[in-house]
C-alpha positions as CSV (number, residue, x, y, z in Angstrom):
1,M,23.8,57.2,3.4
2,Q,20.2,57.8,2.6
3,Y,17.9,55.6,0.6
4,F,16.7,57.1,-2.7
5,Q,19.1,60.0,-2.3
6,Y,19.5,60.0,-6.1
7,L,15.9,61.3,-6.5
8,S,15.4,65.1,-6.9
9,D,13.6,67.0,-4.1
10,S,10.5,67.2,-6.3
11,D,10.6,63.4,-7.0
12,R,10.9,62.6,-3.3
13,R,7.9,64.7,-2.5
14,K,6.0,63.0,-5.3
15,V,6.9,59.5,-4.2
16,F,7.0,59.6,-0.4
17,F,4.4,60.3,2.2
18,K,7.4,60.0,4.7
19,E,10.9,60.4,3.3
20,P,13.7,58.1,4.3
21,F,16.0,59.3,7.1
22,P,19.8,59.4,6.7
23,I,21.7,56.4,8.1
24,T,25.4,56.0,9.2
25,K,27.3,53.1,10.7
26,Y,27.0,54.9,14.1
27,D,23.2,54.5,14.3
28,V,21.7,52.1,16.7
29,K,22.1,48.4,15.9
30,E,18.4,47.8,15.6
31,K,18.1,50.3,12.8
32,L,21.3,49.3,11.1
33,A,20.1,45.7,10.9
34,Y,17.2,46.7,8.6
35,A,19.3,49.3,6.8
36,V,21.6,46.8,5.2
37,G,19.0,46.3,2.5
38,A,20.3,45.3,-0.9
39,A,24.0,44.4,-0.2
40,L,26.1,44.8,-3.3
41,Y,28.9,42.2,-3.5
42,M,32.1,43.2,-5.3
43,P,35.3,41.2,-5.8
44,A,37.7,43.0,-3.5
45,I,40.5,42.7,-6.1
46,R,38.7,45.2,-8.4
47,E,40.9,48.3,-8.6
48,D,38.1,50.9,-8.8
49,I,36.0,50.3,-5.7
50,G,37.6,53.0,-3.5
51,R,37.2,55.6,-6.2
52,L,33.6,54.7,-7.1
53,I,32.6,54.9,-3.4
54,V,34.2,58.4,-3.1
55,N,32.7,59.6,-6.3
56,Q,29.3,57.9,-5.6
57,K,29.2,56.3,-9.0
58,Y,26.2,54.2,-7.9
59,K,24.1,56.6,-6.0
60,E,21.5,54.0,-5.1
61,V,24.0,51.9,-3.3
62,S,23.4,51.6,0.5
63,T,25.6,48.6,1.4
64,I,28.8,47.3,-0.2
65,V,30.5,44.0,0.6
66,L,34.1,43.6,-0.5
67,D,34.5,39.9,-1.1
68,L,37.8,38.1,-0.3
69,E,36.2,34.7,-0.4
70,D,34.5,33.0,-3.4
71,A,34.9,36.0,-5.7
72,V,38.7,35.9,-5.7
73,G,40.8,33.1,-7.1
74,D,43.1,31.4,-4.6
75,N,46.2,32.5,-6.5
76,Y,45.3,36.2,-6.1
77,L,44.2,36.3,-2.5
78,A,47.2,38.2,-1.2
79,E,46.7,40.8,-4.0
80,A,43.0,41.1,-3.1
81,V,43.9,41.8,0.5
82,D,46.3,44.5,-0.5
83,Q,43.8,46.0,-2.9
84,T,41.2,46.1,0.0
85,I,43.6,48.2,2.1
86,V,44.1,50.5,-0.9
87,H,40.3,50.9,-1.2
88,F,40.0,52.1,2.4
89,A,43.0,54.3,2.2
90,E,41.4,56.0,-0.8
91,I,38.1,56.5,1.1
92,E,40.0,58.0,4.0
93,R,41.9,60.4,1.6
94,G,38.6,61.3,0.0
95,L,37.1,62.3,3.4
96,I,40.2,64.3,4.3
97,K,40.1,66.2,1.0
98,G,36.4,66.8,1.2
99,E,35.6,64.8,-1.9
100,T,33.0,62.9,0.2
101,T,31.5,63.0,3.6
102,L,30.7,60.4,6.3
103,S,27.0,60.9,5.6
104,D,27.6,60.0,1.9
105,L,29.4,56.7,2.7
106,P,27.4,53.4,2.3
107,L,27.7,50.7,4.9
108,I,30.9,48.8,4.0
109,F,31.7,45.2,4.9
110,I,34.5,42.8,4.1
111,R,33.8,39.1,3.6
112,V,36.8,37.2,4.8
113,R,37.8,33.6,4.5
114,S,38.8,32.9,8.1
115,A,39.1,34.5,11.5
116,N,42.8,34.8,11.0
117,Q,42.3,36.8,7.8
118,L,39.9,39.0,9.7
119,L,42.6,39.9,12.2
120,E,45.1,40.4,9.4
121,V,42.9,42.7,7.4
122,A,41.8,44.7,10.5
123,E,45.4,45.3,11.5
124,K,46.5,46.4,7.9
125,L,43.5,48.8,7.6
126,G,45.0,51.0,10.3
127,T,43.0,54.2,11.0
128,S,40.8,53.6,7.9
129,I,39.0,50.8,9.7
130,E,36.9,53.5,11.2
131,H,35.0,53.6,7.9
132,L,34.3,49.8,8.0
133,T,30.9,48.7,9.3
134,G,31.9,45.1,9.8
135,F,32.8,41.7,8.5
136,V,30.8,38.9,6.8
137,F,31.5,35.4,8.1
138,P,31.1,32.8,5.4
139,K,30.2,29.1,5.9
140,I,29.6,29.7,9.6
141,S,29.4,26.5,11.6
142,S,29.9,25.1,15.1
143,S,33.5,24.5,14.2
144,N,34.5,28.1,13.4
145,V,31.9,30.3,15.0
146,D,33.8,30.9,18.3
147,L,36.9,31.8,16.3
148,Y,35.1,34.4,14.3
149,F,33.4,36.1,17.2
150,S,36.7,36.1,19.2
151,A,38.5,37.7,16.2
152,L,35.8,40.3,15.8
153,E,35.9,41.3,19.4
154,K,39.7,41.5,19.4
155,A,39.7,43.6,16.2
156,S,37.1,46.0,17.7
157,I,39.1,46.5,20.9
158,N,42.4,47.0,19.0
159,A,40.8,49.5,16.6
160,S,38.7,51.2,19.3
161,T,35.7,51.2,17.0
162,R,32.4,49.3,16.8
163,L,32.5,46.5,14.3
164,F,29.5,44.3,13.4
165,C,29.2,41.0,11.6
166,M,26.9,39.2,9.3
167,P,27.3,35.4,9.5
168,I,26.2,33.4,6.4
169,L,24.4,30.1,6.9
170,E,25.8,28.0,4.0
171,S,27.7,25.1,5.5
172,P,26.9,21.4,4.8
173,E,26.3,20.7,8.5
174,L,23.4,23.2,8.4
175,M,21.9,21.8,5.3
176,Y,22.0,18.1,5.8
177,K,19.0,16.8,7.7
178,E,21.0,14.5,10.0
179,T,22.9,17.5,11.5
180,R,20.7,20.5,10.8
181,T,18.7,20.5,14.0
182,S,21.6,20.3,16.4
183,E,23.7,22.7,14.4
184,M,21.0,25.3,14.1
185,Q,20.2,25.0,17.8
186,Y,23.8,25.4,18.8
187,L,24.3,28.5,16.5
188,S,21.1,30.2,17.4
189,T,21.9,29.9,21.1
190,L,25.5,31.2,20.6
191,F,24.2,34.0,18.3
192,Q,22.1,35.3,21.2
193,K,25.2,35.6,23.3
194,Y,26.7,37.9,20.6
195,E,23.4,39.5,19.6
196,S,24.8,43.0,19.9
197,S,27.4,42.3,17.2
198,I,25.1,40.7,14.6
199,L,23.4,42.9,12.1
200,N,22.0,40.2,9.7
201,V,21.9,36.4,9.5
202,R,22.4,35.7,5.8
203,I,21.5,32.6,3.7
204,G,24.0,31.2,1.2
205,A,21.7,29.6,-1.3
206,T,24.3,29.1,-4.0
207,D,26.6,27.0,-1.9
208,L,23.7,25.0,-0.4
209,C,22.2,24.3,-3.8
210,G,25.6,23.3,-5.0
211,L,25.8,20.5,-2.5
212,Y,23.1,18.7,-4.6
213,G,24.1,19.9,-8.0
214,I,21.1,22.2,-8.2
215,R,21.1,25.6,-10.0
216,R,17.9,27.5,-10.6
217,N,17.2,29.5,-13.7
218,A,16.2,33.1,-14.1
219,Q,12.5,32.3,-13.8
220,T,12.7,30.1,-10.7
221,P,12.5,31.8,-7.3
222,I,14.4,30.1,-4.5
223,Y,11.1,29.1,-2.9
224,D,10.3,26.8,-5.8
225,I,13.4,24.7,-4.9
226,S,11.8,22.5,-2.3
227,I,15.0,21.7,-0.4
228,M,15.8,25.4,-0.1
229,R,12.2,26.3,0.9
230,D,12.5,23.8,3.7
231,F,15.9,25.2,4.7
232,I,14.7,28.8,4.8
233,S,11.7,27.8,6.9
234,D,14.1,26.4,9.5
235,V,16.3,29.4,9.4
236,V,13.4,31.8,10.1
237,N,12.2,29.5,12.8
238,Y,15.6,29.4,14.6
239,F,16.9,32.8,13.9
240,G,14.0,35.0,12.8
241,R,12.8,35.6,16.3
242,N,15.9,37.5,17.4
243,F,17.6,38.6,14.2
244,V,17.0,40.2,10.8
245,V,17.3,37.4,8.2
246,S,18.4,38.5,4.8
247,G,17.3,37.0,1.5
248,P,19.7,34.9,-0.6
249,V,21.6,36.1,-3.7
250,W,19.8,36.5,-7.0
251,E,22.3,35.2,-9.5
252,Y,21.0,36.7,-12.8
253,F,21.4,40.1,-14.4
254,N,21.4,41.5,-17.9
255,S,24.9,42.2,-19.1
256,K,23.8,45.2,-21.1
257,K,23.0,48.6,-19.8
258,E,19.3,48.6,-18.7
259,S,16.8,51.3,-17.8
260,L,13.3,50.7,-16.6
261,Q,11.1,53.3,-18.1
262,H,7.4,53.5,-18.8
263,D,5.9,50.0,-18.9
264,F,6.3,47.2,-16.5
265,S,6.6,44.8,-19.5
266,E,10.0,46.5,-20.1
267,V,11.4,44.9,-16.9
268,N,13.8,42.3,-18.2
269,E,13.4,38.7,-17.3
270,Y,16.2,38.8,-14.8
271,N,14.8,41.7,-12.8
272,A,11.3,40.4,-13.0
273,G,12.5,37.1,-11.4
274,L,14.3,39.1,-8.7
275,L,11.2,41.2,-8.1
276,N,9.1,38.0,-7.6
277,E,11.6,36.5,-5.2
278,T,12.0,39.7,-3.2
279,L,8.3,39.8,-2.7
280,L,8.4,36.2,-1.5
281,D,11.3,37.1,0.8
282,L,9.1,39.7,2.5
283,S,6.2,37.4,2.8
284,N,8.4,34.9,4.6
285,G,9.9,37.3,7.0
286,L,13.2,38.1,5.3
287,T,14.4,41.7,4.8
288,G,17.1,42.8,2.4
289,K,19.0,40.7,-0.2
290,T,22.4,40.0,-1.6
291,V,22.8,41.5,-5.0
292,I,25.7,41.3,-7.5
293,H,24.8,44.0,-10.0
294,P,23.8,47.7,-9.5
295,S,20.7,47.1,-11.7
296,Q,19.3,44.8,-9.0
297,I,19.5,47.3,-6.2
298,K,16.5,49.5,-7.0
299,V,14.3,46.4,-7.3
300,V,15.1,45.3,-3.7
301,Q,14.9,48.8,-2.3
302,S,11.6,49.7,-4.0
303,V,9.9,46.6,-2.6
304,N,11.1,47.3,0.9
305,V,9.5,50.8,1.1
306,V,6.6,50.8,3.4
307,T,3.1,51.4,2.0
308,K,1.0,54.1,3.5
309,E,-1.6,51.5,4.5
310,E,1.0,49.5,6.3
311,Y,2.3,52.6,8.0
312,L,-1.1,53.8,9.2
313,D,-1.9,50.3,10.5
314,A,1.4,50.1,12.4
315,M,0.9,53.5,13.9
316,S,-2.6,52.6,15.0
317,I,-1.4,49.4,16.7
318,I,1.4,51.1,18.6
319,E,-0.8,54.0,19.6
320,N,-3.4,51.6,21.0
321,A,-1.1,49.3,22.8
322,S,-1.9,50.7,26.3
323,G,-4.2,47.8,27.1
324,E,-7.5,49.6,26.5
325,V,-8.4,47.7,23.4
326,G,-7.4,44.3,21.9
327,V,-8.5,44.7,18.3
328,L,-9.6,47.5,16.1
329,K,-10.5,48.1,12.5
330,S,-7.8,49.4,10.2
331,A,-7.8,52.9,8.8
332,S,-8.5,51.5,5.3
333,Y,-11.5,49.6,6.6
334,N,-10.3,46.3,5.0
335,K,-8.8,44.3,7.9
336,M,-8.6,43.9,11.6
337,N,-5.5,44.9,13.6
338,E,-5.0,42.8,16.7
339,I,-2.7,44.7,19.1
340,K,-0.7,41.8,20.7
341,P,-0.2,39.5,17.6
342,H,0.6,42.4,15.3
343,Y,2.7,44.5,17.7
344,K,6.1,43.1,16.7
345,W,5.1,43.5,13.0
346,A,4.1,47.1,13.7
347,M,7.5,47.9,15.3
348,K,9.3,46.4,12.3
349,I,7.2,48.5,9.9
350,L,7.9,51.7,11.8
351,T,11.6,51.0,11.8
352,K,11.6,50.3,8.1
353,S,9.6,53.5,7.5
354,D,12.5,55.5,8.9
355,I,15.0,53.8,6.7
356,Y,13.1,53.2,3.4
357,G,10.4,55.8,3.7
358,V,6.6,55.5,3.2
359,Y,5.0,55.6,-0.3
360,H,2.2,58.1,-1.0
361,E,-1.1,56.4,-1.3
362,Q,-1.0,56.5,-5.2
363,Y,2.6,55.1,-5.3
364,N,4.0,51.6,-5.0
365,F,7.0,49.6,-6.0
366,L,5.7,49.0,-9.5
367,K,5.3,52.6,-10.2
368,M,8.7,53.3,-8.7
369,L,10.3,50.7,-11.0
370,T,8.5,51.9,-14.1
371,D,8.8,55.6,-13.7
372,T,11.5,57.4,-15.6
373,I,14.1,57.2,-12.8
374,P,17.1,55.4,-14.4
375,F,19.5,53.0,-12.9
376,S,23.2,53.7,-12.6
377,H,25.5,52.6,-15.4
378,S,26.4,48.9,-15.5
379,V,29.5,47.8,-13.6
380,G,32.7,48.6,-15.5
381,N,36.4,48.7,-15.2
382,E,36.7,45.3,-13.8
383,R,39.8,43.2,-13.5
384,K,40.7,40.6,-16.0
385,P,38.5,37.5,-15.7
386,E,41.4,35.2,-14.8
387,H,41.8,37.1,-11.6
388,F,38.5,35.9,-10.3
389,S,37.4,32.4,-9.3
390,K,35.0,30.8,-11.6
391,Q,32.2,31.1,-9.1
392,V,31.4,34.8,-9.7
393,N,27.8,34.4,-8.7
394,H,28.9,33.9,-5.1
395,P,26.4,33.3,-2.4
396,S,25.6,35.3,0.7
C-alpha cells in the first residue's frame, strides 16, 4: 500500500516535495500506527469486498475494516462471519494467481463483537489470516479488555503471525463522569502493558452521543458538541502520550457520485464538514479518521500530508538536538523552534512525512482537493438493506 498511488508519476512529482513510501503490515509498529489513516468501514456481509480489494477498485484506500458489529443485523451475524472468510480466501487466491501483490494490499482489520468471536474468526481464516493486519475491539471497558487482549495473543500464537488491535473507546463507563476517571486510568495503564499490540486508540462518537440522544448535523464538527469535546480532551490526556489517537467517524456523505474539480466551492456540504473536522482533529493531536464512504478518504489523506514548512522545521529540530542550542529561528523566518518542547512533534512529523509525503511549497490540501484528480466511484453492489442493522453510520 502506498498513499496517493492512484496519481500518475508526473502528478506525484508536481504535488510532492517528498513522495510517500510504500507501507505493508510488516512495517514497524510505530510507522503502522500513523499509516492507518482514513479507515474505511464496510459491513462484512457485503459480497464484493474480497474482489474489490484484489481489483483495487478504490485505489485511494489504505485501510479497510470489515465490520461484524453494528453494521450487521443480529439475524445475519453467522452469514457475515462466513462471508468474511470468503473475502480472505478470495484475497489469498488473488495473490496466488498474481492478480494482486502483497504491496498492493491495504491494511485490513476485522471489527468483532467479542473475544470469543475473535478466536472463532481467526481459526476459520486458516492460512489467509496472514493477510489480516489485526482486529478492532468495540466498546472496550475494564470488564472485557483482558479477554480481548488474551484472545488476540492466543490468535497470534496459533497463526504464527503478528496481529495488532485497535480498541474503541465508546462504552458508557468511559463517558459518564462518575466512572470516567477510574475507567480511563485503568485502561490507560493496561494499554501500556500491551503497547506493542495497539496501533490506534479510536473514539466511538456515535455510540457516545447516542447515550444522550444527541446526533450532530453535517455542519457540526464533533468539537462543537460540548460533551464530546470534553471527552476527547480526556482521551488525549490519558492515551495521547503513548498512542496514536484516531478521529471519530464522520457520518455524512453524498449518495450521488461526486468529483471535486476546479473550485473549492464545489466541495459538497458533507465533505466540507469532514474537512473542517479533520483539521480540528489534527489541531487536537488526533491522526487519521474513521470513514464510511470512499469519497471521504481523499479529504482525510490530503489533510494529513506534511507541508514543506512543517518538514523543514522538523528536520531542523532533530538535526539540532545535540544540546548545542535550545532554540532557533525557523527556515521560513516566521516562528521559533524550541528543541526540547517541539522534539516529539518533530519526530511525529518526520514519521508522517514517510507515510503521507511532503507537499511542494506551492501545494496544500486545498489544491489537492480541488485539482482535477477524481475520487473513485461510489460504493456499489451492496447487499439488500434488510441484511444490515439500522445503525449503518456505525462509530469507530
